[in-house]
Every structure is written in C-alpha cells, then in structure tokens.
C-alpha positions as CSV (number, residue, x, y, z in Angstrom):
1,X,-5.8,-6.8,-28.6
2,X,-7.4,-3.8,-30.1
3,X,-9.0,-0.7,-28.8
4,X,-12.4,-1.9,-30.0
5,X,-12.3,-4.9,-27.7
6,X,-15.0,-4.9,-25.0
7,X,-14.2,-3.7,-21.5
8,X,-14.7,-5.9,-18.4
9,X,-18.2,-4.9,-17.4
10,X,-19.2,-4.9,-13.7
11,X,-21.0,-8.1,-12.9
12,X,-19.6,-10.2,-15.7
13,X,-17.6,-13.4,-15.0
14,X,-14.4,-11.9,-16.5
15,X,-14.8,-8.8,-14.3
16,X,-15.0,-10.8,-11.2
17,X,-12.1,-13.1,-12.3
18,X,-9.9,-10.0,-12.8
19,X,-11.0,-8.5,-9.5
20,X,-10.3,-11.7,-7.6
21,X,-7.0,-12.2,-9.3
22,X,-5.8,-8.8,-8.4
23,X,-7.1,-9.3,-4.9
24,X,-4.7,-12.2,-4.6
25,X,-1.9,-10.0,-6.0
26,X,-2.7,-7.3,-3.5
27,X,-2.8,-9.8,-0.7
28,X,0.6,-11.2,-1.7
29,X,2.2,-7.8,-2.1
30,X,1.2,-6.4,1.2
31,X,1.7,-9.6,3.2
32,X,5.2,-10.0,1.9
33,X,5.9,-6.3,2.3
34,X,4.7,-5.8,5.9
35,X,5.0,-9.1,7.6
36,X,8.1,-7.8,9.4
37,X,6.3,-4.8,10.9
38,X,5.0,-6.5,14.1
39,X,8.5,-8.1,14.4
40,X,10.4,-4.8,14.9
41,X,10.7,-5.2,18.7
42,X,11.9,-8.8,18.1
43,X,14.5,-7.5,15.7
44,X,15.6,-5.0,18.3
45,X,16.0,-7.8,20.8
46,X,17.6,-10.3,18.4
47,X,20.1,-8.0,16.7
48,X,20.5,-5.3,19.4
49,X,19.2,-2.4,17.2
50,X,17.2,0.7,18.2
51,X,13.5,1.3,17.2
52,X,14.6,3.6,14.4
53,X,17.1,1.1,13.1
54,X,14.7,-1.7,13.4
55,X,12.1,0.2,11.3
56,X,14.6,0.1,8.4
57,X,13.4,-3.5,7.9
58,X,10.2,-1.8,6.6
59,X,11.7,1.4,5.2
60,X,14.4,0.0,3.0
61,X,11.9,-2.3,1.4
62,X,9.4,0.5,0.7
63,X,12.1,2.9,-0.4
64,X,13.5,0.4,-3.0
65,X,10.0,-0.5,-4.0
66,X,9.2,3.2,-4.7
67,X,12.2,3.4,-7.1
68,X,11.4,0.0,-8.6
69,X,7.8,1.0,-9.3
70,X,9.0,4.0,-11.3
71,X,11.2,1.8,-13.4
72,X,8.4,-0.8,-13.7
73,X,6.1,2.0,-15.0
74,X,8.5,2.4,-17.9
75,X,9.2,-1.3,-18.5
76,X,5.5,-2.2,-18.4
77,X,4.9,-0.2,-21.6
78,X,6.8,-2.8,-23.6
79,X,6.2,-6.0,-21.5
80,X,3.3,-8.3,-20.8
81,X,1.3,-7.2,-17.8
82,X,0.8,-10.8,-16.7
83,X,4.5,-11.8,-17.0
84,X,5.8,-8.8,-15.2
85,X,3.4,-9.2,-12.2
86,X,4.0,-13.0,-12.0
87,X,7.8,-12.6,-12.1
88,X,7.6,-9.9,-9.4
89,X,5.5,-12.0,-7.0
90,X,7.6,-15.2,-7.4
91,X,10.9,-13.3,-6.9
92,X,9.6,-11.4,-3.8
93,X,8.2,-14.6,-2.2
94,X,11.6,-16.4,-2.7
95,X,13.4,-13.4,-1.2
96,X,11.1,-13.5,1.8
97,X,12.1,-17.1,2.4
98,X,15.8,-16.1,2.2
99,X,15.1,-13.3,4.7
100,X,13.9,-15.8,7.2
101,X,17.4,-17.4,7.2
102,X,19.4,-14.2,7.3
103,X,22.1,-14.6,10.1
104,X,23.1,-10.9,10.3
105,X,21.1,-7.6,10.5
106,X,23.0,-6.1,7.5
107,X,22.2,-9.1,5.3
108,X,18.5,-9.0,6.4
109,X,18.3,-5.4,5.3
110,X,20.0,-6.2,1.9
111,X,17.4,-9.0,1.3
112,X,14.6,-6.7,2.3
113,X,15.8,-4.0,-0.1
114,X,16.0,-6.6,-2.9
115,X,12.5,-7.7,-2.1
116,X,11.3,-4.1,-2.6
117,X,12.9,-4.1,-6.0
118,X,11.2,-7.4,-6.9
119,X,7.8,-6.2,-5.7
120,X,8.0,-3.1,-8.0
121,X,6.4,-5.0,-10.9
122,X,3.0,-5.4,-9.2
123,X,1.3,-2.3,-7.8
124,X,1.7,0.2,-10.7
125,X,1.0,-2.5,-13.3
126,X,-2.1,-3.8,-11.4
127,X,-3.5,-0.2,-11.3
128,X,-2.7,0.3,-15.0
129,X,-4.3,-3.1,-15.9
130,X,-7.6,-2.1,-14.1
131,X,-7.7,1.3,-15.7
132,X,-7.2,-0.2,-19.2
133,X,-9.4,-3.2,-19.0
134,X,-12.3,-2.3,-16.7
135,X,-15.3,-0.2,-17.9
136,X,-15.2,3.2,-16.1
137,X,-18.5,2.5,-14.5
138,X,-17.0,-0.5,-12.6
139,X,-13.5,0.9,-12.0
140,X,-14.2,2.3,-8.5
141,X,-15.4,-1.1,-7.2
142,X,-12.7,-3.1,-9.0
143,X,-10.0,-0.8,-7.6
144,X,-11.6,-1.0,-4.2
145,X,-11.5,-4.8,-4.3
146,X,-7.8,-4.7,-5.2
147,X,-7.1,-2.3,-2.3
148,X,-9.2,-4.6,-0.2
149,X,-6.9,-7.4,-1.1
150,X,-4.0,-5.3,0.1
151,X,-5.8,-4.9,3.4
152,X,-6.3,-8.7,3.7
153,X,-2.6,-9.1,2.9
154,X,-1.5,-6.4,5.4
155,X,-3.6,-8.0,8.1
156,X,-2.7,-11.6,7.5
157,X,1.0,-10.8,7.1
158,X,1.1,-8.8,10.3
159,X,-1.2,-11.0,12.5
160,X,0.1,-14.3,11.3
161,X,3.8,-13.3,11.7
162,X,3.2,-12.0,15.2
163,X,1.3,-15.1,16.3
164,X,3.9,-17.5,14.8
165,X,6.7,-15.5,16.3
166,X,5.1,-15.7,19.7
167,X,4.6,-19.5,19.3
168,X,7.8,-20.3,17.5
169,X,10.4,-17.8,16.2
170,X,10.3,-14.8,14.0
171,X,12.2,-16.8,11.4
172,X,9.5,-19.4,11.1
173,X,6.9,-16.6,10.9
174,X,8.6,-14.9,7.9
175,X,9.1,-18.2,6.1
176,X,5.4,-19.1,6.4
177,X,4.5,-15.7,4.8
178,X,6.9,-16.5,1.9
179,X,5.2,-19.9,1.3
180,X,1.7,-18.3,1.3
181,X,3.0,-15.8,-1.2
182,X,4.0,-18.5,-3.6
183,X,0.5,-20.1,-3.3
184,X,-1.1,-16.7,-4.1
185,X,0.9,-16.5,-7.4
186,X,-0.8,-19.8,-8.5
187,X,-4.2,-18.4,-7.9
188,X,-3.4,-15.1,-9.6
189,X,-2.1,-16.7,-12.7
190,X,-5.2,-19.0,-13.0
191,X,-7.7,-16.2,-12.7
192,X,-6.4,-13.1,-14.4
193,X,-8.0,-12.6,-17.9
194,X,-5.6,-11.6,-20.7
195,X,-5.2,-8.0,-21.5
196,X,-7.4,-6.8,-24.4
197,X,-6.7,-3.0,-24.4
198,X,-2.9,-3.0,-24.0
199,X,-0.5,-3.4,-26.8
200,X,3.2,-3.6,-25.8
201,X,5.3,-0.8,-27.3
202,X,8.9,-1.6,-27.7
203,X,11.8,0.7,-28.3
204,X,10.4,3.6,-26.4
205,X,13.3,6.0,-25.7
206,X,14.0,8.3,-22.8
207,X,12.4,11.2,-24.7
208,X,9.1,9.4,-24.7
209,X,9.2,8.7,-21.0
210,X,10.4,12.2,-20.2
211,X,7.5,13.7,-22.2
212,X,5.0,11.4,-20.3
213,X,6.4,12.5,-16.9
214,X,6.3,16.2,-17.9
215,X,2.7,15.7,-19.0
216,X,1.7,14.2,-15.6
217,X,3.5,16.8,-13.5
218,X,1.9,19.6,-15.5
219,X,-1.5,18.3,-14.4
220,X,-2.3,20.1,-11.0
221,X,-5.0,17.5,-9.8
222,X,-2.6,14.7,-10.5
223,X,0.1,16.4,-8.4
224,X,-2.3,16.8,-5.5
225,X,-3.3,13.1,-5.8
226,X,0.4,12.1,-5.8
227,X,0.9,14.1,-2.6
228,X,-2.2,12.4,-1.1
229,X,-0.4,9.1,-1.6
230,X,2.6,10.3,0.4
231,X,0.5,11.5,3.3
232,X,-1.9,8.6,3.5
233,X,0.8,5.9,3.5
234,X,3.4,7.8,5.5
235,X,1.1,8.6,8.4
236,X,-0.5,5.1,8.3
237,X,2.8,3.2,8.4
238,X,4.3,5.4,11.0
239,X,1.5,4.8,13.4
240,X,1.6,1.0,12.9
241,X,5.4,1.0,13.2
242,X,5.6,2.3,16.7
243,X,2.3,1.4,18.4
244,X,3.9,-2.0,19.1
245,X,6.7,-0.4,21.0
246,X,4.2,1.6,23.0
247,X,2.0,-1.4,23.9
248,X,4.9,-3.8,24.7
249,X,6.3,-1.4,27.2
250,X,4.9,-0.5,30.7
251,X,2.3,0.3,31.8
252,X,0.7,-2.1,29.2
253,X,3.2,-4.9,29.0
254,X,1.3,-6.8,26.2
255,X,3.0,-9.8,24.5
256,X,3.9,-10.1,20.8
257,X,0.7,-12.1,20.0
258,X,-1.6,-9.6,21.7
259,X,0.0,-6.6,20.0
260,X,-0.2,-8.4,16.6
261,X,-3.9,-9.0,17.2
262,X,-4.5,-5.3,16.8
263,X,-3.9,-5.8,13.1
264,X,-7.2,-7.6,12.8
265,X,-8.7,-4.2,12.4
266,X,-7.3,-4.4,8.8
267,X,-10.6,-6.3,8.1
268,X,-12.3,-2.9,8.3
269,X,-10.1,-1.9,5.4
270,X,-11.5,-4.8,3.3
271,X,-15.0,-3.3,3.7
272,X,-13.9,0.3,3.5
273,X,-12.2,0.1,0.1
274,X,-15.0,-1.1,-2.1
275,X,-17.5,0.9,-0.1
276,X,-15.5,4.1,-0.7
277,X,-15.5,3.4,-4.4
278,X,-19.3,3.1,-4.5
279,X,-19.8,6.2,-2.4
280,X,-17.4,8.2,-4.6
281,X,-19.5,7.2,-7.7
282,X,-22.6,8.6,-5.9
283,X,-21.2,11.6,-3.9
284,X,-18.0,12.6,-5.6
285,X,-14.4,11.5,-5.1
286,X,-13.1,14.6,-3.4
287,X,-15.9,14.7,-0.8
288,X,-15.4,11.0,0.2
289,X,-11.6,11.5,0.2
290,X,-12.0,14.5,2.6
291,X,-14.2,12.4,4.9
292,X,-11.6,9.6,4.9
293,X,-8.8,12.0,5.9
294,X,-11.1,13.5,8.7
295,X,-11.7,10.0,10.0
296,X,-7.9,9.4,10.1
297,X,-7.4,12.6,12.1
298,X,-10.1,11.5,14.6
299,X,-8.3,8.2,14.9
300,X,-5.0,9.9,15.6
301,X,-6.6,11.9,18.4
302,X,-8.1,8.8,20.0
303,X,-4.7,7.1,20.2
304,X,-3.6,9.9,22.5
305,X,-5.8,8.5,25.3
306,X,-4.3,5.9,27.6
307,X,-6.9,3.0,27.7
308,X,-6.1,0.2,25.3
309,X,-9.7,0.2,23.9
310,X,-9.3,3.9,23.0
311,X,-5.9,3.1,21.2
312,X,-7.5,0.2,19.3
313,X,-10.5,2.4,18.3
314,X,-8.1,5.1,17.1
315,X,-6.1,2.6,15.0
316,X,-9.3,1.3,13.6
317,X,-10.4,4.7,12.5
318,X,-7.0,5.4,10.9
319,X,-7.2,2.1,9.1
320,X,-10.6,2.6,7.7
321,X,-9.8,6.1,6.6
322,X,-6.5,5.1,5.0
323,X,-7.9,2.2,2.9
324,X,-10.9,4.3,1.8
325,X,-8.6,7.3,0.9
326,X,-6.1,5.1,-0.9
327,X,-8.8,3.3,-2.9
328,X,-10.1,6.7,-4.1
329,X,-6.8,8.3,-4.8
330,X,-5.3,5.3,-6.7
331,X,-8.5,4.9,-8.8
332,X,-8.4,8.7,-9.5
333,X,-5.0,8.5,-11.1
334,X,-6.1,6.4,-14.1
335,X,-9.0,8.8,-14.8
336,X,-6.9,12.0,-14.5
337,X,-4.0,10.7,-16.7
338,X,-4.9,11.2,-20.4
339,X,-2.2,8.7,-21.5
340,X,0.8,6.7,-20.2
341,X,-1.3,5.4,-17.4
342,X,1.4,3.0,-16.3
343,X,3.8,5.9,-15.6
344,X,1.0,7.9,-13.8
345,X,0.3,4.9,-11.6
346,X,4.0,4.5,-11.0
347,X,4.4,8.2,-9.9
348,X,1.5,7.9,-7.5
349,X,3.0,4.8,-5.9
350,X,6.5,6.3,-5.9
351,X,5.1,9.1,-3.7
352,X,3.1,6.6,-1.7
353,X,6.0,4.4,-0.8
354,X,8.4,7.3,-0.3
355,X,5.9,8.4,2.3
356,X,6.1,5.0,4.0
357,X,9.9,5.1,4.0
358,X,10.6,8.7,5.0
359,X,7.8,9.3,7.4
360,X,8.0,5.8,8.8
361,X,11.7,6.2,9.5
362,X,11.5,9.8,10.8
363,X,8.6,8.8,13.1
364,X,11.1,6.6,15.0
365,X,13.1,9.7,16.0
366,X,9.9,11.5,17.0
367,X,9.0,8.4,19.2
368,X,12.4,8.2,20.8
369,X,12.5,12.0,21.6
370,X,8.8,12.9,22.3
371,X,7.1,9.5,22.8
372,X,3.8,8.7,21.2
373,X,2.7,12.4,21.3
374,X,5.5,13.2,18.8
375,X,4.3,10.5,16.5
376,X,0.7,11.6,16.7
377,X,1.6,15.3,16.2
378,X,3.5,14.5,13.0
379,X,0.7,12.4,11.6
380,X,-1.9,15.1,12.4
381,X,0.2,17.8,10.7
382,X,0.5,15.7,7.5
383,X,-3.2,14.9,7.5
384,X,-4.3,18.5,7.9
385,X,-2.2,19.4,4.9
386,X,-3.9,16.6,2.9
387,X,-7.3,17.9,4.0
388,X,-6.5,21.3,2.4
389,X,-5.6,19.4,-0.8
390,X,-8.9,17.5,-0.7
391,X,-10.8,20.8,-0.4
392,X,-9.0,22.1,-3.5
393,X,-9.9,19.0,-5.4
394,X,-13.6,19.2,-4.2
395,X,-13.8,22.8,-5.6
396,X,-12.5,21.6,-9.0
397,X,-14.7,18.6,-9.0
398,X,-17.8,20.8,-8.4
399,X,-17.1,22.6,-11.7
400,X,-16.2,19.5,-13.6
401,X,-12.5,20.2,-13.8
402,X,-11.2,17.1,-12.0
C-alpha cells in the first residue's frame, strides 16, 4: 500500500465492487439501527412507556453510536479498515438478535445502547475508505451509492419490521432484521477491495488526535458541514419517530403495517443520493445542498395538512431532501479535511447522530405538548438555520474557497 497506487476509477470493476460492498454495509447499518422506529407504538403498548420514553429505543442507540464513531475515528488510524467494519457489523447483528429476546424495557435499552457502540466502526470508516481509495472524479457517485445503501437499509428495516410485527410479533420482526444483517456481512467481505492508500499508523498518542481535532475545528467550512449533519439527521429522524403515533391515532386509525408502508418512500432516497452527487459535480455542492434543504422545508409544510396523501407527499419530500443533502455533506467532509480524514468523518457523524438522539428525543416532548404542529415547527426552525449555512457555503464556493 503506497501513495503511488492507482485510485479506484469510476467505471472500473474495482470501483463498482467497492461501491456495492459499501452499499451492503450502509444497508446493514441503517436496517439494524432503525428497525425499531416503526415499533415505537408497539413498545409503548408492550412495556407501558410514553412516546418520549419509547423513542429512547432509537435515541440511546444513536447517542452511543455518535460517541463510538468518534472513538472509531481514532482507532481506525491504526487498524485495518476491513477488519474494523466487519467486526462492527457482526457484533451489531448479534446484539439485534439479543434485543429481540429482551424481557424488560431497561434491558432492551441497554442492548440497543451496546448496539450503537458496535455500529460505530462502520460509518466513519466507510467514508474515510471512499475518500482515500476512490478517485476524486468518482467520489460523489460512490458516496451517493453508499448513502443509497443506507436508504435501502432504512426502508427495509422499517417496512419489514412493521409488516412482520403486524403478522407475527415485534420480537420476530427484530430477529429477522438481525439475520439479514449477518447475511449482508458475508456480501460485504466478499466484495470490498483491499485498501491501497491507507497505511495503519500505530502508537499515535493523544497529542496527535488533539492536533487533528483542532485542525478540523479551525476549518470554518468543515464546522458548517458538521452542523449540517446535526440538522439533517435530527429533523429527519424526529419526523419519522412521531408520524406513526399521528397516523395510528384517530381520525386516521391506520394499523401497524399501513403505517410502516410509508417507509417505502425511502426508495426515493436510493435515487436521490447518487443523483445529488452527479448534480453537485456539475452545479456546485452548496447550490444542490441548499435545494435539498428547501425541499425538506416544503415537505415539512405539506405534513401540516390533514389528508393522508398530503402527509405521505410531505414525508417523501423530506426523505429525498435528506438523502441528497446527507450525500453531499458527507462527501464534502473528505475533500475539506486536508488530513486525518477518519477523524473528520467521525466528527461529522458525531454531529449527525447527536442530532438524531437529541432532536429525536426532544421532538417527543413537542409532540406530547403541541401535537404534530410542534414537531413541524421545530423541524422548520432547524432547516431554516441550515439554509443560512448553505448560503454561506455557496458564497465561499463561488470564489473557490470551499
């Protein structure tokens, strides 16, 4: 592995193998992470907990994942990318199987928190692998395909768990997702090409990591992109957390399978992610990022209307905007960070999953106090702030500074 080794060129067999392998990794990560989201009302009924308490099944996982990602960014500098991602996927799949058998709410939350820790070795390392191994001309598409894999995982995990819970029980639903996660690991290992531009560096002390963190935080565009991750994921997860409660209750009265079917709109994210990468290469990242945020805002507005088709259309707009925005922001991190790309990716994902945990949890209090309008108002405020950040990035991009 030397710096003179060729990059993975877009269109080459190795490029597509890497993209497909990380698509499987993205699928497994998000299906395992969010398979419990449509089951929150079932947890409320089974364990006698409130909506905000039930949302902890998602929030404790994303919170522990956020912290684990930061640690993984440090560990990944001295450990094989392949081994770390494989170990993370295997451990998280096994913990999902254990979650399906949890007899108590407190134990379920502990297992979900441990699963977040286990998953920490995938997202940041996957982003760093692509930034290191893929030629810059093909990075946008490759990152878009990876994020598209997360969309497939998010959809499959949510829809399949909801349907299986309706037909059988929520325990069978979660167990099925765990088994599919293990199968995804086999495909990932078979496809991923070996790293050619990464040399493990052992014995890196705290001073090295502190200097790398200081370098990233001293980079204004990177700070804005980190904040984008918080807003994108926080508003997205919050809306998905509580739309089920809204549609299960009167006047809608939908059943679990019908509510879970809404997550089919994740398929739009599969298309939006690579498309956003292509458009960014042609039109500029900040411009396409701003359009993605505006689409999310329009979607939030649509969910305020009462008819189910309007709510579904709004969730679809939010989903497309989210996956397009996340693909752009996550791909931008590797280009903005001059070095220590693993740590930079970890910081972005730390902010990303903290948004999921904090905004996703606080949205439950907004929902209990103000109903859906409270949830929509919080999401809109966050997205408007992100639009201001995108405008700042656009101005810098126009003069070639970002």
